[in-house]
C-alpha positions as CSV (number, residue, x, y, z in Angstrom):
1,M,-19.0,42.5,26.6
2,S,-18.1,44.6,23.5
3,D,-20.9,46.7,22.0
4,P,-22.2,45.6,18.6
5,R,-20.6,47.6,15.8
6,P,-19.8,47.4,12.1
7,F,-16.6,45.5,11.5
8,P,-13.8,48.1,11.0
9,L,-11.9,46.5,8.2
10,A,-12.4,45.7,4.5
11,P,-12.1,42.0,3.6
12,A,-9.1,40.7,1.6
13,P,-10.0,37.3,0.2
14,I,-7.3,34.7,-0.3
15,H,-5.9,34.4,-3.9
16,V,-2.8,32.5,-4.9
17,P,-1.3,33.8,-8.2
18,D,-1.3,31.4,-11.1
19,D,2.4,31.6,-11.5
20,V,2.9,30.2,-7.9
21,L,0.8,27.2,-8.8
22,A,2.6,26.7,-12.1
23,D,6.0,26.7,-10.3
24,L,4.7,24.2,-7.8
25,R,3.5,21.8,-10.5
26,Q,7.0,22.0,-12.1
27,R,8.8,21.3,-8.9
28,L,6.5,18.3,-8.2
29,D,7.1,17.0,-11.7
30,L,10.9,17.2,-11.1
31,T,10.9,15.5,-7.6
32,R,14.0,13.4,-7.2
33,W,13.2,10.4,-4.9
34,P,15.7,8.8,-2.4
35,V,16.2,5.1,-1.9
36,D,14.0,4.1,1.0
37,A,14.4,0.3,1.4
38,G,12.9,-1.5,4.3
39,N,10.8,1.4,5.5
40,Q,7.3,0.0,5.0
41,D,6.8,0.2,8.8
42,W,7.9,3.9,8.9
43,Y,10.7,3.0,11.2
44,Y,13.0,5.4,9.4
45,G,10.4,8.2,8.9
46,V,7.9,8.8,6.2
47,D,7.5,5.9,3.8
48,R,8.3,6.7,0.2
49,A,5.4,4.7,-1.2
50,Y,2.7,6.7,0.7
51,L,4.5,10.1,0.1
52,R,4.7,9.4,-3.6
53,E,1.0,8.5,-3.7
54,L,0.3,11.9,-2.1
55,V,2.7,13.8,-4.4
56,D,1.1,12.1,-7.5
57,Y,-2.3,13.2,-6.2
58,W,-1.0,16.7,-5.6
59,R,0.3,16.8,-9.2
60,T,-2.8,15.3,-10.9
61,G,-5.9,15.4,-8.8
62,Y,-5.7,18.0,-6.1
63,D,-7.6,21.3,-6.8
64,W,-6.3,24.3,-4.9
65,R,-8.9,26.6,-6.4
66,K,-11.7,24.4,-4.9
67,A,-10.0,24.6,-1.5
68,E,-9.4,28.3,-1.9
69,A,-13.1,28.8,-2.6
70,A,-14.0,26.9,0.6
71,I,-11.6,29.0,2.6
72,N,-13.0,32.2,1.1
73,A,-16.5,31.2,2.3
74,Y,-15.3,33.0,5.4
75,E,-14.1,36.6,5.8
76,H,-10.3,37.2,5.5
77,Y,-8.3,40.3,6.4
78,Q,-4.7,41.5,6.1
79,V,-3.6,44.0,8.7
80,D,-0.4,45.5,10.1
81,V,-0.1,45.0,13.8
82,E,2.9,46.9,15.2
83,G,4.8,46.5,12.0
84,V,4.0,42.7,11.6
85,P,1.8,41.5,8.8
86,V,-1.2,39.5,10.2
87,H,-3.8,37.6,8.3
88,F,-6.9,36.4,10.1
89,M,-10.1,34.6,9.2
90,R,-13.3,35.8,10.7
91,R,-16.7,34.1,11.3
92,P,-19.1,36.8,12.5
93,G,-21.0,35.9,15.6
94,A,-24.8,35.5,15.5
95,G,-27.1,37.7,17.5
96,D,-26.7,41.2,18.8
97,D,-23.8,40.8,21.2
98,P,-21.4,37.9,20.5
99,T,-18.3,37.6,22.6
100,P,-15.1,38.3,20.6
101,L,-12.9,35.2,20.6
102,I,-9.4,34.7,19.2
103,L,-8.1,31.2,18.3
104,T,-4.4,30.5,18.1
105,H,-2.9,27.5,16.3
106,G,0.6,26.0,16.6
107,W,2.9,24.0,14.3
108,P,2.4,22.3,11.8
109,W,-1.1,23.7,12.1
110,T,-2.6,26.4,9.9
111,F,-5.5,28.7,10.6
112,W,-7.6,26.2,8.7
113,H,-7.3,23.6,11.5
114,W,-9.9,25.7,13.3
115,S,-12.4,25.4,10.4
116,K,-14.5,22.7,11.9
117,V,-15.3,24.7,15.1
118,V,-15.8,28.3,13.9
119,D,-19.4,27.8,12.7
120,P,-20.8,26.2,15.9
121,L,-18.9,28.7,18.0
122,A,-20.2,31.7,16.1
123,D,-23.8,30.4,15.6
124,P,-24.5,27.9,18.4
125,G,-28.3,28.2,17.9
126,A,-27.8,26.6,14.5
127,H,-25.7,23.8,15.9
128,G,-27.7,22.6,18.9
129,G,-26.4,25.2,21.4
130,D,-27.6,28.2,23.3
131,P,-27.8,31.2,21.0
132,A,-26.7,33.4,24.0
133,E,-23.3,31.7,23.8
134,A,-22.3,33.0,20.4
135,F,-18.7,34.2,19.7
136,D,-17.4,36.5,17.1
137,V,-14.5,34.3,16.0
138,I,-11.1,35.7,14.9
139,V,-8.6,33.1,13.6
140,P,-5.2,34.6,12.8
141,S,-2.3,32.9,11.1
142,F,0.6,32.8,13.6
143,P,3.2,35.4,12.5
144,G,5.6,33.7,10.0
145,F,3.0,31.1,9.2
146,G,0.8,31.0,6.1
147,F,-0.6,34.3,5.1
148,S,0.9,36.2,8.1
149,T,4.0,36.7,6.0
150,P,6.6,37.8,5.1
151,L,8.0,38.6,8.6
152,P,9.8,41.9,8.7
153,D,13.4,42.1,9.8
154,N,12.7,41.3,13.4
155,P,13.9,37.6,13.5
156,D,13.0,37.1,17.2
157,M,9.3,36.3,16.9
158,N,8.2,33.9,19.6
159,F,5.1,32.9,21.5
160,W,5.1,35.6,24.2
161,K,5.7,38.4,21.6
162,V,2.8,37.0,19.6
163,A,0.6,37.4,22.6
164,D,1.4,41.1,22.6
165,L,0.5,41.3,19.0
166,W,-2.8,39.5,19.5
167,H,-3.7,41.8,22.4
168,S,-3.0,44.8,20.2
169,L,-5.1,43.2,17.3
170,M,-8.1,42.6,19.6
171,T,-8.1,45.8,21.5
172,K,-6.5,48.5,19.2
173,T,-7.2,47.2,15.7
174,L,-10.6,45.7,16.4
175,G,-11.6,47.9,19.3
176,H,-12.7,45.3,21.9
177,D,-12.4,46.3,25.6
178,K,-12.5,42.6,26.7
179,Y,-12.3,39.4,24.8
180,A,-12.0,35.6,25.0
181,A,-9.0,33.5,23.9
182,A,-8.2,29.8,23.1
183,G,-5.4,27.9,21.6
184,C,-3.6,24.6,21.1
185,D,0.0,23.5,20.8
186,V,2.2,26.6,20.8
187,G,-1.0,28.5,20.5
188,A,-1.8,27.3,24.0
189,L,1.4,29.1,25.2
190,V,0.3,32.3,23.4
191,T,-3.1,32.0,25.0
192,G,-1.5,31.3,28.4
193,Q,0.6,34.4,28.1
194,L,-2.5,36.4,27.3
195,G,-4.0,35.0,30.5
196,H,-0.9,35.9,32.4
197,K,-0.2,39.4,31.2
198,Y,-3.7,40.6,30.2
199,A,-5.9,38.7,32.6
200,D,-8.1,41.7,33.4
201,E,-8.9,42.2,29.8
202,L,-10.0,38.6,29.2
203,Y,-13.2,36.8,30.1
204,A,-11.3,33.5,30.3
205,I,-9.1,31.3,28.2
206,H,-9.4,27.7,27.0
207,I,-6.4,25.6,25.9
208,G,-5.5,22.2,24.6
209,S,-2.7,21.5,27.1
210,G,-1.5,22.8,30.5
211,Q,2.2,23.5,30.0
212,K,4.3,26.0,31.9
213,L,5.2,29.1,30.0
214,T,8.9,28.2,30.7
215,L,8.5,25.1,28.5
216,F,11.2,26.1,26.0
217,E,13.7,27.4,28.4
218,G,17.1,25.9,29.3
219,D,20.1,24.4,27.6
220,R,18.3,21.3,26.6
221,A,14.9,22.6,25.5
222,W,15.1,20.4,22.4
223,D,15.2,17.3,24.6
224,L,11.9,16.5,26.3
225,S,13.7,14.5,29.0
226,G,16.2,17.3,29.7
227,G,18.9,14.7,29.1
228,R,17.8,12.4,31.9
229,P,17.9,8.7,31.4
230,I,14.7,6.7,31.6
231,P,14.3,5.5,35.2
232,E,15.0,1.9,35.9
233,G,12.4,-0.5,37.1
234,L,9.4,1.0,35.2
235,P,6.7,-1.5,34.2
236,A,7.2,-2.6,30.6
237,G,4.1,-0.7,29.3
238,V,5.1,2.6,31.0
239,H,8.7,2.3,29.7
240,A,7.4,1.7,26.2
241,R,5.1,4.8,26.5
242,V,8.0,6.9,27.6
243,V,10.0,5.9,24.5
244,E,7.1,6.3,22.2
245,L,6.3,9.8,23.3
246,E,9.9,10.9,23.2
247,K,10.3,9.5,19.7
248,R,7.0,11.2,18.6
249,F,8.3,14.7,19.5
250,A,12.1,14.6,19.7
251,V,13.0,14.7,16.1
252,H,11.3,18.0,15.2
253,L,12.1,19.7,18.5
254,A,15.8,19.0,18.1
255,A,15.9,20.1,14.4
256,H,13.7,23.2,15.0
257,V,15.5,24.4,18.1
258,L,19.1,23.6,17.0
259,G,19.1,24.2,13.2
260,P,15.9,25.7,11.7
261,S,17.6,27.7,9.0
262,T,19.7,24.7,7.8
263,L,16.5,22.6,7.5
264,A,14.6,25.5,5.9
265,Y,16.7,25.5,2.7
266,G,15.6,22.0,1.7
267,L,12.0,22.4,2.8
268,T,11.6,25.7,1.0
269,D,13.0,24.3,-2.2
270,S,11.2,21.0,-2.4
271,P,7.4,20.7,-2.0
272,A,7.8,16.9,-1.6
273,G,10.4,17.4,1.1
274,M,8.3,20.0,2.9
275,L,5.2,17.7,2.7
276,A,7.3,14.8,4.1
277,W,8.5,16.8,7.1
278,I,5.0,18.0,8.1
279,L,3.2,14.8,7.1
280,E,5.1,12.8,9.7
281,R,3.7,15.1,12.4
282,W,0.2,14.8,11.1
283,V,0.6,11.0,11.0
284,K,2.2,10.5,14.4
285,W,0.5,13.2,16.4
286,S,-3.1,12.5,15.4
287,D,-5.3,9.8,16.9
288,N,-5.7,7.9,13.6
289,G,-5.4,4.2,14.5
290,G,-2.7,3.7,11.9
291,D,-4.5,5.4,9.0
292,V,-4.0,9.1,8.8
293,E,-6.7,9.5,6.2
294,T,-9.3,8.6,8.9
295,V,-8.4,12.1,10.3
296,F,-7.1,14.0,7.3
297,S,-8.2,13.2,3.8
298,K,-5.6,13.6,1.0
299,D,-7.3,16.9,0.2
300,D,-7.1,18.0,3.8
301,L,-3.4,17.1,4.0
302,L,-2.6,19.0,0.8
303,T,-4.7,22.1,1.7
304,H,-2.7,22.5,4.9
305,A,0.5,21.9,3.1
306,M,-0.4,24.4,0.4
307,I,-0.9,27.1,3.0
308,F,2.8,26.7,4.0
309,W,4.0,26.2,0.4
310,V,2.4,29.1,-1.5
311,T,3.4,31.6,1.2
312,N,7.0,30.4,1.5
313,S,6.5,30.2,5.2
314,I,7.9,26.8,6.3
315,G,11.2,28.4,7.3
316,T,9.8,31.2,9.5
317,S,7.3,28.8,11.0
318,I,10.0,26.4,12.3
319,R,12.2,29.3,13.4
320,T,9.6,30.0,16.1
321,Y,10.9,27.1,18.2
322,A,14.5,28.4,18.3
323,N,13.2,31.8,19.3
324,N,11.1,30.4,22.1
325,N,14.4,29.1,23.5
326,R,16.7,32.0,22.5
327,Y,14.5,34.7,23.8
328,P,13.1,33.2,27.1
329,W,9.7,34.1,28.5
330,T,9.8,37.1,30.8
331,P,7.0,37.2,33.5
332,S,4.9,40.4,33.8
333,H,4.2,39.8,37.5
334,D,5.1,37.4,40.3
335,R,1.6,36.6,41.5
336,R,0.2,33.1,41.8
337,P,-1.3,31.5,39.8
338,V,1.0,32.8,37.1
339,I,-1.9,32.6,34.6
340,E,-4.7,34.4,36.5
341,A,-7.4,34.3,33.8
342,P,-10.0,31.6,34.4
343,T,-8.7,28.6,32.4
344,G,-10.3,25.6,30.8
345,I,-8.2,22.7,29.5
346,T,-9.0,19.9,27.2
347,F,-6.9,16.7,27.5
348,V,-6.9,13.9,24.9
349,G,-6.1,10.2,25.2
350,H,-3.5,10.1,22.4
351,E,-1.3,12.3,24.6
352,N,-1.8,10.7,28.0
353,P,1.4,10.7,30.0
354,P,3.2,7.3,30.6
355,G,1.2,5.2,33.1
356,V,-1.8,7.6,33.1
357,T,-5.2,6.5,31.8
358,T,-7.8,8.9,30.6
359,D,-9.9,8.5,33.7
360,R,-6.9,9.7,35.8
361,R,-5.7,12.4,33.4
362,V,-7.3,15.3,35.2
363,Q,-6.0,14.1,38.6
364,S,-2.6,13.6,37.1
365,F,-2.5,17.2,36.1
366,L,-3.8,18.4,39.5
367,D,-1.0,16.4,41.1
368,S,1.7,17.9,38.8
369,D,3.7,21.1,39.3
370,R,1.9,22.6,36.3
371,A,-1.5,22.8,37.9
372,G,-0.4,25.7,40.2
373,W,0.4,27.8,37.2
374,Y,-3.3,28.1,36.2
375,N,-6.5,29.5,37.6
376,H,-8.1,26.3,36.2
377,V,-11.9,26.2,36.3
378,N,-12.8,23.5,33.8
379,L,-10.6,20.4,33.2
380,T,-11.9,17.7,30.9
381,A,-10.2,14.6,29.5
382,H,-11.4,12.6,26.4
383,E,-10.4,9.1,25.4
384,S,-10.4,10.0,21.7
385,G,-8.5,12.7,20.0
386,G,-4.9,13.6,19.3
387,H,-2.8,16.7,19.0
388,F,-5.1,18.5,16.5
389,I,-8.0,18.7,19.0
390,P,-10.4,21.1,17.2
391,W,-9.9,19.2,14.0
392,E,-10.1,15.7,15.4
393,I,-12.8,16.0,18.0
394,P,-14.5,19.4,17.2
395,G,-17.7,18.6,19.0
396,H,-15.9,17.9,22.3
397,W,-13.7,21.0,21.9
398,V,-16.7,23.3,21.3
399,D,-18.6,21.8,24.3
400,D,-15.5,22.2,26.6
401,L,-14.9,25.8,25.5
402,R,-18.5,26.8,25.9
403,R,-18.4,25.4,29.5
404,T,-15.3,27.4,30.3
405,F,-16.9,30.7,29.4
406,R,-20.4,29.9,30.7
407,G,-21.3,32.5,33.3
408,R,-18.1,34.5,32.7
409,R,-19.3,36.9,30.0
């Protein structure tokens, strides 16, 4: 474990200039609304009535400065890592020797999606845990997302290149000989790559899925089915689940992989348009029982949206998908398992595969061709929870992560 030492950097609190906020208000005031007849059931995408309700609140009720103050209750830093601007939030670990831990988000996440778990991870003794299990928590913004902008003229940023940046951040910038890593969504691929390439310098990893690092490869990476038809003869419920899952993810995958720059022009110019695009993912990917505000309040939704808007980062955030396909993953060794670092995985019910119930989720993974990729040591499935695991079921995530690292640091 790393020796306790003074933190080597000076904090750089978040502050959005007033003129950026004034420009946003003007754009919201001038929103031009499309006709959206017959879409109360969201069949055609985001319902105009709810989006307009959110935009009206954004214009007249939402307080960014209040959100900014809550964000700045934590330490923030801006560093250059191998020529790439990187922002990260830090929650110092309690005690004399906390384990350094880097948490990686995905899309349309922001670093703030980790905000519910950083305190119990950093100070477990104050949250019903063992004080000896404290982490020094580092939460970067993915390059090209939020305050890790603007990206320099290297337009090929993808998940496995981010893993190299994170390793440099943790070992060179922050000076740790060994560290822990965790991630969800594309952040799970970054974390998996760390566990593949840098296993000897990691205590373990914990992720929110168990995908192969080749997930985005191939000519049809934008199509979850690879172009295969749904098999005939499936039970009606299984067939419906296949269709539901493919509808849930297909639209953004296709657009982000096949035409991110085209999409970015509209999303960068219109805050209402950008909100609609990411709102649909928060609505459909979270386990909300039909009411997104049971998971994300209006203020929560708009704070996450603001992090994309005020940094002009929606375009570079969605470009990552195309780069994961255009610049395929390159293995660093041919050993098995591919990801040698001890690995814990948290599965959630809202993403159960077709025909698989939560009580069979772990076994389903073990029976799949993905299990052999990981040195898995801690597999847990929860009935509740959706795609944004540390935000939706933070207590379960913290418990699962602690269990993965117990006895390994």
